[in-house]
MARLUMZA-476743 format. One record per atom (N, C-alpha, C): residue number from 1; atom name; x, y, z. Coordinates in Angstrom, 3 decimals. Each point is the difference from the previous one (the first is absolute). Layout:
! residues N
(NUM,'CA',(X,Y,Z))
...
***
This chain:
! residues 120
(1,'N',(131.268,95.206,145.764))
(1,'CA',(1.234,-0.305,0.678))
(1,'C',(1.010,1.096,-0.304))
(2,'N',(0.417,0.712,1.013))
(2,'CA',(0.960,1.078,-0.209))
(2,'C',(1.379,-0.532,-0.380))
(3,'N',(0.655,0.731,-0.866))
(3,'CA',(1.370,-0.317,-0.406))
(3,'C',(0.896,1.109,0.540))
(4,'N',(1.097,-0.382,0.624))
(4,'CA',(0.912,1.005,0.541))
(4,'C',(0.794,0.648,-1.118))
(5,'N',(0.225,1.320,0.171))
(5,'CA',(0.758,0.740,-0.997))
(5,'C',(1.479,-0.328,0.099))
(6,'N',(0.612,-0.104,-1.144))
(6,'CA',(1.455,-0.201,-0.029))
(6,'C',(0.678,1.335,0.257))
(7,'N',(1.268,-0.039,0.286))
(7,'CA',(0.771,1.227,0.248))
(7,'C',(-0.070,0.968,-1.181))
(8,'N',(0.158,-0.457,-1.257))
(8,'CA',(-0.093,0.944,-1.129))
(8,'C',(-1.383,0.669,-0.090))
(9,'N',(-1.065,-0.752,0.300))
(9,'CA',(-1.337,0.600,-0.012))
(9,'C',(-0.128,1.035,1.116))
(10,'N',(0.517,-0.306,1.165))
(10,'CA',(-0.065,0.953,1.114))
(10,'C',(0.722,1.293,-0.360))
(11,'N',(1.169,-0.123,-0.609))
(11,'CA',(0.757,1.184,-0.395))
(11,'C',(-0.751,0.802,-1.073))
(12,'N',(-0.619,-0.700,-0.949))
(12,'CA',(-0.760,0.678,-1.060))
(12,'C',(-1.198,0.736,0.597))
(13,'N',(-0.679,-0.626,0.954))
(13,'CA',(-1.132,0.658,0.663))
(13,'C',(0.450,1.230,0.773))
(14,'N',(1.124,-0.117,0.705))
(14,'CA',(0.526,1.139,0.749))
(14,'C',(0.328,1.162,-0.942))
(15,'N',(0.524,-0.319,-1.175))
(15,'CA',(0.370,1.037,-0.969))
(15,'C',(-1.239,0.686,-0.580))
(16,'N',(-1.148,-0.655,0.053))
(16,'CA',(-1.236,0.566,-0.555))
(16,'C',(-0.638,1.035,0.927))
(17,'N',(0.439,0.096,1.219))
(17,'CA',(-0.545,0.963,0.978))
(17,'C',(-1.512,-0.096,0.136))
(18,'N',(-0.494,-1.217,0.112))
(18,'CA',(-1.435,-0.189,0.228))
(18,'C',(-0.829,-0.145,-1.259))
(19,'N',(0.569,0.284,-1.157))
(19,'CA',(-0.734,-0.152,-1.262))
(19,'C',(-0.031,-1.490,-0.383))
(20,'N',(-0.998,-0.412,-0.797))
(20,'CA',(-0.057,-1.403,-0.434))
(20,'C',(1.244,-0.386,-0.799))
(21,'N',(0.372,-1.250,0.130))
(21,'CA',(1.171,-0.531,-0.704))
(21,'C',(-0.465,-0.821,-1.200))
(22,'N',(0.492,0.329,-1.169))
(22,'CA',(-0.327,-0.767,-1.213))
(22,'C',(1.079,-1.069,-0.184))
(23,'N',(-0.472,-1.231,-0.208))
(23,'CA',(0.923,-1.119,-0.203))
(23,'C',(-0.436,-0.777,-1.241))
(24,'N',(0.953,-0.718,-0.600))
(24,'CA',(-0.280,-0.782,-1.209))
(24,'C',(0.463,-1.432,0.237))
(25,'N',(-0.871,-0.936,-0.349))
(25,'CA',(0.350,-1.425,0.068))
(25,'C',(0.890,-0.292,-1.209))
(26,'N',(1.258,-0.395,0.221))
(26,'CA',(0.911,-0.214,-1.124))
(26,'C',(-0.406,-1.180,-0.898))
(27,'N',(-0.770,-0.928,0.539))
(27,'CA',(-0.429,-1.147,-0.813))
(27,'C',(-1.076,0.386,-1.002))
(28,'N',(-0.959,0.826,0.439))
(28,'CA',(-1.172,0.309,-0.830))
(28,'C',(-0.028,1.438,-0.496))
(29,'N',(0.862,0.825,0.547))
(29,'CA',(0.010,1.441,-0.285))
(29,'C',(-1.281,0.697,0.472))
(30,'N',(-0.747,-0.656,0.868))
(30,'CA',(-1.214,0.584,0.583))
(30,'C',(0.397,1.010,1.066))
(31,'N',(-0.618,1.192,-0.062))
(31,'CA',(0.305,1.057,0.970))
(31,'C',(-0.954,-0.093,1.180))
(32,'N',(0.495,0.335,1.168))
(32,'CA',(-0.779,0.005,1.237))
(32,'C',(0.314,1.289,0.765))
(33,'N',(-0.911,0.346,0.900))
(33,'CA',(0.206,1.148,0.865))
(33,'C',(-0.119,-0.476,1.433))
(34,'N',(1.007,0.292,0.783))
(34,'CA',(0.033,-0.402,1.401))
(34,'C',(-0.441,1.194,0.843))
(35,'N',(-1.136,-0.169,0.695))
(35,'CA',(-0.578,1.068,0.824))
(35,'C',(0.059,-0.377,1.464))
(36,'N',(0.015,1.033,0.862))
(36,'CA',(-0.186,-0.270,1.417))
(36,'C',(-1.416,-0.545,0.182))
(37,'N',(-0.179,-0.810,1.035))
(37,'CA',(-1.296,-0.635,0.225))
(37,'C',(-1.110,1.018,0.251))
(38,'N',(0.272,1.061,0.756))
(38,'CA',(-1.050,0.983,0.282))
(38,'C',(-0.466,0.705,-1.280))
(39,'N',(0.915,0.243,-0.925))
(39,'CA',(-0.370,0.616,-1.280))
(39,'C',(-0.844,-0.981,-0.807))
(40,'N',(0.415,-1.258,-0.028))
(40,'CA',(-0.758,-1.019,-0.724))
(40,'C',(-1.419,-0.131,0.547))
(41,'N',(-0.160,0.016,1.312))
(41,'CA',(-1.334,-0.144,0.605))
(41,'C',(-0.916,1.145,-0.410))
(42,'N',(0.561,1.203,-0.113))
(42,'CA',(-0.823,1.143,-0.430))
(42,'C',(-0.378,-0.109,-1.470))
(43,'N',(0.879,-0.558,-0.807))
(43,'CA',(-0.237,-0.054,-1.435))
(43,'C',(-0.807,-1.212,-0.457))
(44,'N',(0.015,-1.070,0.749))
(44,'CA',(-0.609,-1.230,-0.503))
(44,'C',(-1.504,0.117,-0.181))
(45,'N',(-0.658,0.876,0.748))
(45,'CA',(-1.443,0.187,-0.185))
(45,'C',(-0.317,0.546,-1.384))
(46,'N',(0.932,0.729,-0.588))
(46,'CA',(-0.218,0.530,-1.343))
(46,'C',(-0.002,-1.100,-1.055))
(47,'N',(0.685,-1.094,0.281))
(47,'CA',(0.159,-1.063,-0.984))
(47,'C',(-0.814,-1.249,0.316))
(48,'N',(-0.641,-0.031,1.151))
(48,'CA',(-0.754,-1.182,0.410))
(48,'C',(-1.255,-0.148,-0.849))
(49,'N',(-0.386,-1.240,-0.241))
(49,'CA',(-1.264,-0.255,-0.699))
(49,'C',(-1.129,0.468,0.887))
(50,'N',(-0.964,0.640,-0.614))
(50,'CA',(-1.118,0.560,0.745))
(50,'C',(-1.189,-0.947,-0.112))
(51,'N',(-0.613,-0.301,1.134))
(51,'CA',(-1.143,-0.900,0.010))
(51,'C',(-1.293,0.701,-0.392))
(52,'N',(0.003,1.336,-0.029))
(52,'CA',(-1.221,0.733,-0.298))
(52,'C',(-0.223,0.130,-1.501))
(53,'N',(-1.256,-0.171,-0.390))
(53,'CA',(-0.372,0.206,-1.398))
(53,'C',(-0.046,1.497,-0.273))
(54,'N',(0.061,0.378,-1.266))
(54,'CA',(-0.020,1.416,-0.372))
(54,'C',(-1.273,0.682,0.504))
(55,'N',(-1.131,-0.695,-0.065))
(55,'CA',(-1.261,0.587,0.469))
(55,'C',(0.055,0.290,1.498))
(56,'N',(0.607,-0.924,0.753))
(56,'CA',(0.134,0.196,1.444))
(56,'C',(0.893,1.196,0.319))
(57,'N',(1.076,0.150,-0.771))
(57,'CA',(0.888,1.139,0.201))
(57,'C',(-0.742,1.312,-0.265))
(58,'N',(-0.782,0.031,-1.084))
(58,'CA',(-0.770,1.202,-0.317))
(58,'C',(-1.012,0.316,1.092))
(59,'N',(-0.655,-1.050,0.518))
(59,'CA',(-0.968,0.202,1.077))
(59,'C',(0.678,0.585,1.234))
(60,'N',(1.148,-0.554,0.379))
(60,'CA',(0.725,0.489,1.172))
(60,'C',(0.495,1.432,-0.212))
(61,'N',(0.417,0.296,-1.217))
(61,'CA',(0.429,1.356,-0.313))
(61,'C',(-1.168,0.978,0.122))
(62,'N',(-1.173,-0.389,-0.510))
(62,'CA',(-1.187,0.855,0.105))
(62,'C',(-0.409,0.186,1.458))
(63,'N',(0.063,-1.066,0.781))
(63,'CA',(-0.325,0.099,1.427))
(63,'C',(0.955,0.957,0.714))
(64,'N',(1.248,-0.089,-0.341))
(64,'CA',(0.996,0.898,0.601))
(64,'C',(-0.327,1.450,-0.346))
(65,'N',(-0.392,0.248,-1.236))
(65,'CA',(-0.383,1.349,-0.409))
(65,'C',(-1.221,0.502,0.740))
(66,'N',(-0.985,-0.881,0.193))
(66,'CA',(-1.212,0.403,0.734))
(66,'C',(0.341,0.370,1.443))
(67,'N',(0.844,-0.824,0.631))
(67,'CA',(0.410,0.292,1.379))
(67,'C',(0.756,1.321,0.083))
(68,'N',(0.702,0.350,-1.067))
(68,'CA',(0.758,1.257,-0.024))
(68,'C',(-0.888,1.197,-0.330))
(69,'N',(-1.280,-0.264,-0.309))
(69,'CA',(-0.923,1.100,-0.267))
(69,'C',(-0.102,0.396,-1.457))
(70,'N',(0.489,-0.832,-0.900))
(70,'CA',(-0.013,0.352,-1.411))
(70,'C',(-1.400,0.009,-0.604))
(71,'N',(-0.972,-0.637,0.672))
(71,'CA',(-1.358,0.005,-0.543))
(71,'C',(-0.870,1.083,0.633))
(72,'N',(0.601,0.886,0.791))
(72,'CA',(-0.739,1.117,0.604))
(72,'C',(-0.475,0.938,-1.106))
(73,'N',(-1.189,0.611,0.162))
(73,'CA',(-0.553,0.861,-1.046))
(73,'C',(0.944,1.124,-0.436))
(74,'N',(0.753,0.561,0.931))
(74,'CA',(0.895,1.093,-0.377))
(74,'C',(1.157,-0.459,-0.889))
(75,'N',(0.228,-1.293,-0.059))
(75,'CA',(1.062,-0.521,-0.860))
(75,'C',(-0.451,-0.093,-1.457))
(76,'N',(-1.307,0.171,-0.272))
(76,'CA',(-0.504,-0.051,-1.374))
(76,'C',(0.645,1.070,-0.872))
(77,'N',(0.386,1.109,0.617))
(77,'CA',(0.662,1.054,-0.764))
(77,'C',(1.275,-0.519,-0.655))
(78,'N',(0.699,-0.914,0.672))
(78,'CA',(1.213,-0.555,-0.574))
(78,'C',(-0.305,-0.958,-1.143))
(79,'N',(-1.153,-0.694,0.074))
(79,'CA',(-0.391,-0.890,-1.089))
(79,'C',(-0.307,0.790,-1.263))
(80,'N',(-0.509,1.218,0.175))
(80,'CA',(-0.387,0.838,-1.130))
(80,'C',(0.937,1.189,-0.149))
(81,'N',(1.237,-0.168,0.374))
(81,'CA',(0.939,1.115,0.034))
(81,'C',(0.128,0.685,-1.360))
(82,'N',(0.200,-0.778,-1.062))
(82,'CA',(0.207,0.603,-1.312))
(82,'C',(-1.243,0.743,-0.483))
(83,'N',(-1.178,-0.595,0.207))
(83,'CA',(-1.238,0.661,-0.414))
(83,'C',(-0.228,1.261,0.819))
(84,'N',(0.238,-0.056,1.305))
(84,'CA',(-0.176,1.176,0.854))
(84,'C',(0.985,1.094,-0.384))
(85,'N',(1.214,-0.401,-0.306))
(85,'CA',(1.019,0.976,-0.391))
(85,'C',(-0.380,0.671,-1.311))
(86,'N',(-0.548,-0.776,-0.932))
(86,'CA',(-0.409,0.562,-1.285))
(86,'C',(-1.162,0.984,0.192))
(87,'N',(-0.968,-0.354,0.859))
(87,'CA',(-1.113,0.908,0.284))
(87,'C',(0.504,1.298,0.615))
(88,'N',(0.924,-0.112,0.943))
(88,'CA',(0.556,1.187,0.637))
(88,'C',(0.728,0.856,-1.024))
(89,'N',(0.751,-0.655,-0.877))
(89,'CA',(0.722,0.728,-1.028))
(89,'C',(-0.964,0.738,-0.921))
(90,'N',(-1.086,-0.654,-0.398))
(90,'CA',(-1.008,0.642,-0.850))
(90,'C',(-0.650,1.159,0.731))
(91,'N',(-0.250,-0.149,1.287))
(91,'CA',(-0.603,1.058,0.805))
(91,'C',(0.917,1.221,0.047))
(92,'N',(1.281,-0.246,0.238))
(92,'CA',(0.967,1.098,0.077))
(92,'C',(0.117,0.697,-1.350))
(93,'N',(0.031,-0.769,-1.072))
(93,'CA',(0.069,0.589,-1.343))
(93,'C',(-1.261,0.825,-0.268))
(94,'N',(-1.161,-0.516,0.410))
(94,'CA',(-1.258,0.731,-0.167))
(94,'C',(0.019,1.313,0.762))
(95,'N',(0.508,-0.033,1.233))
(95,'CA',(0.107,1.237,0.775))
(95,'C',(0.922,0.999,-0.694))
(96,'N',(1.078,-0.482,-0.531))
(96,'CA',(0.947,0.872,-0.677))
(96,'C',(-0.665,0.672,-1.196))
(97,'N',(-0.725,-0.797,-0.805))
(97,'CA',(-0.658,0.559,-1.182))
(97,'C',(-1.095,0.992,0.395))
(98,'N',(-0.756,-0.297,1.054))
(98,'CA',(-1.024,0.941,0.460))
(98,'C',(0.630,1.306,0.435))
(99,'N',(1.092,-0.124,0.735))
(99,'CA',(0.702,1.196,0.453))
(99,'C',(0.497,0.796,-1.206))
(100,'N',(0.572,-0.717,-0.966))
(100,'CA',(0.530,0.636,-1.193))
(100,'C',(-1.112,0.682,-0.791))
(101,'N',(-1.159,-0.680,-0.158))
(101,'CA',(-1.126,0.581,-0.739))
(101,'C',(-0.559,1.208,0.741))
(102,'N',(-0.092,-0.095,1.305))
(102,'CA',(-0.488,1.135,0.783))
(102,'C',(0.958,1.177,-0.111))
(103,'N',(1.277,-0.286,0.019))
(103,'CA',(0.985,1.078,-0.127))
(103,'C',(-0.140,0.671,-1.363))
(104,'N',(-0.179,-0.823,-1.045))
(104,'CA',(-0.198,0.570,-1.333))
(104,'C',(-1.282,0.809,-0.049))
(105,'N',(-1.077,-0.526,0.601))
(105,'CA',(-1.273,0.719,0.014))
(105,'C',(0.138,1.302,0.765))
(106,'N',(0.724,-0.017,1.110))
(106,'CA',(0.225,1.212,0.777))
(106,'C',(0.779,1.026,-0.801))
(107,'N',(0.989,-0.462,-0.756))
(107,'CA',(0.789,0.892,-0.830))
(107,'C',(-0.880,0.620,-1.084))
(108,'N',(-0.859,-0.836,-0.594))
(108,'CA',(-0.890,0.517,-1.037))
(108,'C',(-0.960,1.034,0.581))
(109,'N',(-0.551,-0.255,1.168))
(109,'CA',(-0.918,0.957,0.631))
(109,'C',(0.726,1.302,0.302))
(110,'N',(1.236,-0.082,0.448))
(110,'CA',(0.778,1.199,0.302))
(110,'C',(0.263,0.792,-1.271))
(111,'N',(0.300,-0.722,-1.103))
(111,'CA',(0.224,0.680,-1.272))
(111,'C',(-1.258,0.722,-0.473))
(112,'N',(-1.172,-0.633,0.189))
(112,'CA',(-1.272,0.625,-0.377))
(112,'C',(-0.224,1.236,0.868))
(113,'N',(0.262,-0.116,1.295))
(113,'CA',(-0.188,1.130,0.910))
(113,'C',(0.949,1.140,-0.376))
(114,'N',(1.258,-0.336,-0.312))
(114,'CA',(0.970,1.016,-0.373))
(114,'C',(-0.422,0.686,-1.301))
(115,'N',(-0.475,-0.782,-0.937))
(115,'CA',(-0.420,0.560,-1.282))
(115,'C',(-1.221,0.893,0.206))
(116,'N',(-0.875,-0.378,0.928))
(116,'CA',(-1.187,0.805,0.263))
(116,'C',(0.351,1.329,0.627))
(117,'N',(1.006,0.009,0.871))
(117,'CA',(0.388,1.241,0.682))
(117,'C',(0.620,0.973,-0.999))
(118,'N',(0.777,-0.521,-0.918))
(118,'CA',(0.678,0.879,-0.944))
(118,'C',(-0.945,0.600,-1.030))
(119,'N',(-1.082,-0.678,-0.279))
(119,'CA',(-0.896,0.499,-1.026))
(119,'C',(-0.988,1.004,0.518))
(120,'N',(-0.139,0.094,1.302))
(120,'CA',(-0.989,0.928,0.543))
(120,'C',(0.518,1.384,0.078))
***
C-alpha cells in the first residue's frame, strides 16, 4: 500500500537531486533509505533470496563458460599460463647463456688465432 509523501519529504527529495534520501525513525532511531522505484527494482535482485543451490549455480556458470568457448583446446594455454610462461622464460635464459658461451668461445678462438699469427 503506497503512502503519499508529506510536503517536508517532497522538499527533502527535491534537495537531494535524485540521490537517495536517508531518514531516521524518531521512535526507534532506525535509519532508512528512500529510493526511487526504478532504482529499487534494479537493486532488489541483488538482495532477493535465491532459489538455486550452490551446485546449480556452479553448473550454470560452467555451462555459460562452455557456450563462450572456454573449453576450446586453444584456451588450454590460459589454464597453464604460469607453467607456459616459466618454460618460455627458461628457454629465453637458455638462449641467452648459449649466445654468451658462444661469444666467449668465439673470443677465445680469436685470441688463439691472434696468438698464432704473432708467433709465426
